[in-house]
Structure formats: C-alpha cells, structure tokens
N, C-alpha and C positions, 0 to 999 in steps of 0.2 A: 342359529347362524353363528359361525366361528368368528370370534373377535380377532382382528389383525394385531400383530405385535405392534406396540406403540413406541414411537421414538419422539422425545422432546428435543428440540433444538433451541438453545438459548442465544438469541441475537439474530438479526436479519441483515447482517453485512453480506458481502459477496460470498464469503466462506460459508456462512450459515444457510443462505439460500441455495447454494450449490449442494451442500450436504443434504438439505431437505429433499431436493429433486432426486439425488442419487439414492437416498434411502426409500423414497416413494417408488422409484422405478424398480427397486428390489422387493417391494411388497409390504413395506412398513406403512402403518398409519402414522402420519407425522403432524405434530403441532409445533409451530414456530412461535416463540414468545419474544416480543420486542417491547422494550421499555419506552421507546419514543412513540410519537404519534404518527409516524410514517416509517416504512421500511428503508433499509439502506445502510444503517450504521454510519461509517465514514463516507458512504456513498449517498447520504441524505441529500435532499434537494430543498433549497430555500427559494421561495417565490415571493417577490415584493415589488410593488410599484411597476408591475409589468415586466420585470426582469426575472430571468431564471438563472439561479446560481447553483451549480454543482458544488456541494460542500467540500468534496475531497477528490477522489480519483477522477482523472480526466484523460489519461493516456491508456489506450488499449494496444498492447503489443503482441498478444498471442490469441487472436480471435478464435482459433480452432479449439481452444479449451472451453470457450463459451459455447461454440457451435455444438460440442459434444453433449451439452445439457439439453439442448433442443432435440438433438437426435435421439437421446434416451427416451424422449416423449413422443417419438415418431414425427417430429416436425423439423423444419428448416429455419434456422435463425434468420436467414436473409429474407424470409417472408414477413418477418415481424420487426427486425432491427435494421436500420439503414446505416451501415458503417462506411465512413469515408476515409480514404487514405490521406494522410497529411504530408505535404512536401513544402519546405524542408521539415524534418522531424522537429527540430529546434533551431532557433537562432540563438547562438551563444554570444552575448555582448560583453566585451571586456570594459574595464573601468575607463580606459582611454577612448572609448567610443568605437574601437575596431570590433569586428564581429566575424563569426564563423557560422555558416549555414550548414548544419549537420543533416545529412540525408542518407538514404540507402543506395544512392547512385555512386558506384565506385569511381567512375571518371570524374564526376563532379566533386567528390570528396578529395581526390588528388589535386584538383584545381584549387580547392579551398586550402589544402595543406601547403601547396606551393606558394601561396600568398605570404605564408609565415616562414616556411623552411622547406626548400626543395629537397634537402638532404633527408627529410623525415618521410618522404613518400615511400621509400623502400621499407623503412621501419614500420610504417602504417600497414603495409601489406603483410609483414611478418606478424604484427599484432593481431590483425584480422584472422590470420591462420590459427594463431594460438587461441583466439576467442572461439573459433569454430571447434577446436579440440576440447576446450573447456565446456562448451555447449553439449557436445556429445557425451561427456561424462556427467556434468552437473545437471543438465536438463533431462537427457534421455535415461540416465541411470540413477539419479538421486531424487528428482523432483516428485515423482508420483509413487514412491515406495516408502514404506514405514522404516524407521530406524529405531525401533524399540528394542533391538538387540545390538550390543556392541560389536558382535561378530559381523553383522551386516555392514557396519561401518568399516570394519577392518578389511573386508573383502575388496572394497573400492579404494583403499588407501594407496596402493601402488599406482593406480591410474591417476589419482588426485596428485600424488607427488610428481608424476610425469608432467602434469599441467601446472605445477608450481602453486598449488592451492595454499601453501603455507605463507606465501607472500601476501602483501596487501594489494588492493586494486591499483593504487598509485605506484607501488613498487614494481608491479608487473608491467604497467604501462611505461614506466620510466626505463625499463630494459630495452624498449623498442623506439621510444619517442624521446627526442632531446630538447625540443623547443619548450620553454616553460608554459606558454599559452596553450600549446597543443597537448601538453600533459594534463592540463586542466580539462580540455575538451574531451579527452578520452577517459577521464577518471571520475567525472562528476556523477555518474549513474547511481552509485550506492546511496547518494542523498535522496533519491526517489523512493528508496525502501528503508530509510532510517539509519543508514550506515555512514560512517566516516571513511572516505576513500583511503585514508592513511592507516586504518586499522581493520577495515572490512576484508574478509578473506577474498583472495583473487578469483574464487569460484564465480563471483559476481561479474567478472569481465565477460561472462557468457551473454550478458545483456546486449553487448555490441553486435554479436552475431544474430541474436534473437531479433533485434530490430531490423538488421540488414536483410534477414531472410523473410520475415513476416510483415515488416512495415510497422508504422505507427498510425493508429486509427482513432477516429472520434465518432461517437454515435450521434446522429442527427436527433435533435431534441434534447441532447445532453446525456450524460452517463446515467441519469435517473431513468431514462427510457429502458436501459438494460435491466435495471432493478425492477421496474414495473413488469417487464417481460418475464423475468424469473419468477416473480410472484404469481403471474398468470399461469405459468407452468405448474406451480405447486397447487394452485386452486383447481386446475384442470385434472390433476391427479386425484382430486377429492380430499386434499389435505388442507390444513388450516393455518392462517397467520393471525395471531392475536396481538393487537397493538395496545400500547399503554399498560403493559403487564410487566412488572418488575419482579424478577426472581430474587427471593430473600435467601434461599438455601437449597442446595442439592441434597436431597434426602439419601442417607446411606444406612443400610442395614446389613450387618455381618460383612462389612467391607465391600458392599455392592451398591451401586447407584440404583435407586428404585423410583425416582421421580423428583419433583421439586415442590417447594412451598413458596407461594407468592407473598409479596408484602401485604396483599389484601387478606391473607390468612387462608386462601384456597390452597388445597393440596392436590397435585396432579400426579398420578402414578404412571410409570413408564417402564418398559423393558430395558431401554437404553436412554442415556442422556448425552447429548452432544453440546458442548459449550463453544459458541463462537465469540464469547466474551474474551477480553484480554486474559491471557493464560495466567499471569501473575494475579490478576483480580479474581479469577475463578478459584485458584487455590487459596488465596488469602482470605477471601470474603464469602465464597459460596460453599466451600467444603469445610466441615468442622475440623478443627486442628487435630483432634485425636485420631483422625483417619489419614493424616498426611505424614508419610515417612521420608520421602525424598524432597518434596516441595514444601519444606517447613518455612515459617516466617523468617528464620535466620538466612536460609538459602535464597529466598525471594529478595531479601534486603541486600544480599551480596551481589546479586545479578546486575549486570550493566545494561542500562536501558537506552533506547534511542533518544535523539533530541526530540524536542517538541516543535510546534509550529505556531507562528503568528500569521493569521490569514485575514486580509482585508478584501471583502467583496464590495464591488462598487459598480454603479451604472452611470453612464455619461449621456448628456443630451446631444452629443456629436459623435461622429465616427472617426477613428484614428486608423485610416487605411494603410499606413506604413508599418503598422505593428502586426507581426504574424501571429498565428494561432498560439504557438508555444515559444516563449523567450526565456532563456536563462541569463540573468544579469549578474555577472561576477563582479565582486568588489575589488578593492585594491589588494586585500590580503586573501590568501587561499588557505595554506596550511595553518597559519597563525589564527585566523578566524575560526577554523574548525576546531582548533585546540581550545580556544576560548569557550566554544559551545559545548563540546563533548567532554572535555577534561576539566577545565577551570570552572565550568558552570557559570559563565559570565555573560551577561547581556551587553555585548560590545556596542560601541558607538557607530561602527560600520556594519555592513551586512551584504549578503548576496541574496538575490531574489529570483523567484520563478513567477513570471507574468503570464497569465492565461487570458487570451482573448477569443473565446469560443465563437463570437459573432463573426470572426474572420471566415469561419466555415459555415455557420448556421445563423443567419441574421434573425431568425424567428425567436431567438433567446432574448431579444430586447425589443422595445417598441421601435417603430419606424424611425430611421435616422439616428438611432442610439447604438451604444456599444455596451456589452456586458464584459466585466473583467473580474478576475481575482488575482491578488498578488500575495505570494507566500514567502515568508522569511523563516528559515530555520533558526530556532532559539533554544536555549537550554531548557531542560525539563524542570520540574518544580523543586528539585534540590537546590536550584539557584536562589539567591537572595533577591528576588524581584517581587515587588508589590504590583501585581498587574492591575489592581483597581486604580492605582494612580499613574501607572506607566502606559496603559493601553492607548489612551488618546495621544500622549506625547509621541509614542513610537509610531502610531498610524500617521500622525502629521509629518514626521520626519520622512517616512516612506513616500507620502504624497508629494512632498517638496522635491524629493530626489527624482521621482517619476516625472514631475512637471519640468524639472531642469534637464531631463535627458530625452525620453521617448514620448511623453504625453504632454505637450506644451499647454500651459494654462489649465492644468488639470483641475485645480481647486475651484475654478469658476464654472466647471462643466459637470461636476459630480451631483447627481440628483437622487441617488439611492445608495445607501451605505450600511454595512454591518461588519462586525469583526468576530473572530474566533481566536482565543488565547489558550495557553496551556491549562488554565482553569477549566475551560470547556471540555478539554480532553479528559480531565479527571472526573468532573462532575456530570457531564452530559454523556460521555462515551465510556465512562468507568475504566479509564486507563490509569494504572498505577504510575504515580509521579507525573501524570499528565504527559507521558511519553507518547508521541504520535504514532509510533510503529511498534510498540512493545519492546521486546528484547533486541539489543543490538546484534547485527549479523557478523560478529567477530568469530574467529576460528573455533574457540572453545564454547561458543553458543550456537553452533551449527550442527545439523544432522543429529546424531545420537545425543549431543549435549543439550539440545533444546528440549522443552517439555514435549513429551511424546504425544502422537495423535491418539494412541491408546494409553490412557492414564497409567502411570507406574504405580499409583497408590490405590485407585478405586476401580474395582471391576465394573464393566459396563458403563464407564464414563469415558468419553472421547472428546478430543479437542480439534477444532479447526480454526483457521484465521492466522493473523500475522504473528501471534505469539507462539505458534507451534511450528513443526516442520511442514514445508520448507522455509517459510518466512513471509515477509510482507510483499506488497504489490499485488495487483489483480491476478497475474499468473500464479503467484505463490499461494494466495489464499484459496483460489479455485482448485489448485492442485492438492491442497491439504484436504479438501473434501473428497478428491479422487482417491486419496490414501485410505479413506474409510472403506472402500470396496475390498481392501485387503484385510483390514483389522476388525471390522464389525461383523459379527456372526449373521448368518441368514436368519430372517424372521421365522419364528416357530410356526 
C-alpha cells in the first residue's frame, strides 16, 4: 500500500486547523501537534463553575471563509454550526457615557452619525465608498495570494496607491469624518487585529465594508464550537490531532524541513511542515540559527510587535440585560493612550476596554439567571517594565471598579467565577514573542511581501500560517493564510 505524503502542522489555532483541512482535502496525511490540552490556540475555551469562556476570538466577520472548509469536505457548515447575526455589531461607549450603536444598516448608521454631526453623513458615505474600493483590492486581490515575490507586490502597488494604502487608518478616516468621536468610531477596527489606528496601513479600512457586506456573527455555544467542528472535519478525513505535544525543533536537512522533534524526544518525519506557531517564535526557537538567512535573531529583534492584552473572564450571579453582546468602552484619551501602549510601552492609569457578553445571544453559556463576560484591555507587550505578578490583581480590581461605576452596577458583589490572562500567558502558554497578542504589527513595512512569507524564505518545505504571516491577524486573516497554501504547497507525491 502506498504511503501518503505526510504533513505536520504545528499548532491548532484557526490557521493550523484550516491548513490541516486544506492539506487533507488535497491528499496529504496530516498530523496536527498541539502543546495545550485542547485545540484552539487563541481560540481555546475555559469552562469553570458552569460558565463557558471563549479565551480569545469572539467576532465572526467573514463566515464564507469558514464555510469553504466544510465544503472542501463535502459538507455544509450550517448543518453543524449555528451562526447568529449580531445587531448592533458593537455599542461604542464614550467616557462621558454617550454611545454609538454601530451596525450594517445604512439608514440607522446615518441616524447615529446625525446625533453627533449631521455634516459628517456625507463624509461617512464617501468613507464607505473608499472602504469598498479598498476591500476590492485588499481582500479580493491580496488576502488569498502569496507575496513571496516582491514583483507580486509591485503589481498591485498602483491600485494600492489609488486607495491611499500609505495613509494610516485614522488618517484615511479623518479625510472624510470631522467629528472627533466619529473618527474614533470608524478607526478603532485595527485594534481587533493588533494594530494602532494611527500607524496601521489604511488597507485595514476594508473591515468597515467587510462587516457591512457580510455582517458580524457569533457561534451558538461559543467560538469553541467552530474549533470543535474543524477538528471533527480533520478526523473525518482520517487525519490526527495530538494534544499535549510540544515541538522542540523543526528538523532541517540540506536546507529542507524533514519533520520535527518533540520535547519528549520523539522524532516525526514529514514531507512538509506547516507552523501555526507565532512566526517570530517559529524562526527564533524552532529553526536552528544556521539555517536562517532572512529571519535572523537580529531581524526578529528589530521587528515591531503588536500590543498585548489583559483579559478578565468573569461570571455573575445576575444578568445585565442592558449590556449588548459587544461593547467598546473608549477612555478619555485616544491617540495619547495608544501612544503609551504601542510606543512608550507604558501601562497607563487609564484604559479603553472591549466588553464581551455572549449570554446576550446565547444564555446557555452561563448557569440559569447568570451572565458570562470577558473584558479585554490593550496593554503594552513585555518590553514594558511591568511586573505582572504584582500588577495583575491591582489592574483587575481597577477595571472591576470602572465597570461597576459605569455599565455593571455593584459588579463586585455579583462575581462568582473569575480568571485572568496577562502578557505572561501569551508568552508562556501561547509561545508569542514578547507576549504580543497578535504577533507582528500590521504597519505598512510589515504587510504583504514584508511579512514572514507563507512559504519560508529560508527553509524549503517549511510553510507558515496564522497571525504572524501574510495576510495577518483576525479569523479572516488566519483562515486566509491557510488558503494561500493551496498556491505554494506542492501537490502530494
């Protein structure tokens, strides 16, 4: 019996699972290696005290990319995953208590804008038009294709210049929107993928059109249900997910990846290796230095990394019906706070927050009469001089008090389940260099050809997927990185 070509996938985040499914559909025998005790990576699920906490991703904005994976296996995602459209997409709350309900309804958006500045309605329409143009270039022509040749990048530069990709997201928004609060409303999206709106390339303004066209969704049962569905597809292909398996090194012979060595000492041979681990971690810790020409330790150190995150997961013994599914809570400062986080690497006294209440859509994620929450605060990565062992509880308590004073009255007396995640967890649990939550920042000179390529520049038969490679972070980005493998990975022998 002929042995199928073997592919090893390191890591079982969305990118790794999508890669395994695509490789399996092409005829590879696939082994996915995951160091944690359950799949998902940043999409891991914590269950405690009857509450279900999605560890990370909670927003589904391009469901058709996930649907493709089921279709590759001859199935329909809708038969297995119950996606619910969320309206409004987000409630954006300002420090003074005013708020903006962000949705995909054009008329409602104009009504919301008019509450702040009627003069900006026309500017909003112009912004949405440019966002659609950016989408047609950035999503349709960049997202699913490799950029391992500089010429591929140069071919699309004229179109990118036409949509002003050289500007920052905030800079492009400000060309069309004048009111300070509305500029925040239409520029915060890069924070969802690890970028500073004041330095992230304006290509990311495509998110506005993406959401408007395809909506914002949530999976009933939590994002973990999608992870479980993807694992089931892999196993139905006859392929394997091995948990509690840590890769020590990618084996390289004559400049070619030939498999991996686990920390247990086991060696597994493969025809190709796909790393869904953080790209900087992959090159710095899994590939021997003598085989690295481009992604040297020096270059990895010079790279600019995303912020990290502080996340508090908590369950309450009461329900807060006035709180929507997704809430962005902006602080007093916008640009100055982001400068502290990204540039000064300072844990500031103030903060902006993302508050997630999934039980607004799916009450089953908490015991009867209770609510499940997590609140996320962007914080500097581990280059900051912050001792998280001493600061964690202080920071959590300040956030709790803020929430109690604003949208969750008497919160402290109602919390019955609690856990936290800090930049240390991103480094030690998720193997992210500097504890950066999203890998490399999506600035202009770290986009497209400038990012670590999906087909390794240094090692033959080594491929990368996930947030740290092209096209970048976010579920659409990491799932698309796996789609790029269709172009760069050779057919199985």
